[in-house]
N, C-alpha and C positions, 0 to 999 in steps of 0.2 A: 260516166258522170257528167251531167250537164253543167256548163259554166253559167253563172248568173249573168243577167244583162249588163252591158257596159256601164250604165249609171251606178248600179249596185257595186260592181267591181271597183269603180273609181272612188266611191264613198268609202268602201272598206279599206282601200289603200290609203286614202287621206286620213281616216281614223287611226290606222296603224302608225303612219308617219307622225301624226299629232301626238300620240302617246309616247313615241320614241323621242320626239323633240322635248316634251315635258320632262321625261326621265333625264335626258342629257342636261337640261337646265337644273334639275334637282340635284344632279351629281356635281354641279358647278363647272361643267365644261362647255355647255351649250353646243352649238353646231361646229365647234372646233373639232369635236370627235365625230366620226362618221356614224350616222344613224344605223347603218348596216352592221355596226359593231355590237348592236343589241340583238337579243333573240327575235326571231321572226314574229312571235305572237305578242311579246311584251306585256304579258299579264302575270299576276303573282309577283313575288319578290324577284327583283332583277339586280344582279351584281353590277357594280360600277365598271365602266370600260377602262382600258389602259389610260393612264393619265389622270385618273380620278380614284386611285387605289385607296385613298384615305376616306372616301365617302362611304356612308353606310348603304346597304342594299335599299332600293326604293321600289315603290309600286305606283302604277298609274291607273287612273280610271277615266272613262269618258264622261264629259259633262253633258247633261241633258239640256240642250239648247234649242231655241226655236228652229223651225224648219229652215234648211239651207245653211245652217251654221254647224261647225264642228269644233270641239274643244276638248282638252284633257287636262287633268291635274295630277301631278306626281308629288308624293310625299315620302319621307324616310319610312322604312319598314316599322319603326317603333311607334309611329303615329297610328292609333287604333280607331280614331274617329275624326272626321274633318267636315266642317260645315262651311259652305261658301254662300254668302248672300251678296247679290249684286243689285243695288238700288240706285244706280247711276242715271242721271238725266239723259245721257246719251243712249241709254238702253230703254228709255221709256216706251219707245215704239214697239219694243219686244214685250213689254210688261216686266214686272219684277219676277225674278225666279230665284229658286233656292236649290242647292245641291247638297245632299248629305251622303257622305261615304262612310258606311259602317265597315271599315276594313276589317 
């Protein structure tokens, strides 16, 4: 099996790390918990790590951002739909964008 080129591997690793960071923040523990404590894929419902046992399972999705940017959003599993609009002046160079997650 052929490995993807280095830039693709780096982007995939960054996307995974970003999803894990979003999940840890949604669980209320942030980077106090080790991102490696979450599943390697971090898709679907993910159980909270040790230290966040009272938190509900959450899921993370990638944000569709302009080229060169990576982002993720995590929400509790009970959230069935999430819409994120960013219309900030600081982002005007990117244009306005909208993300809709139909969990």
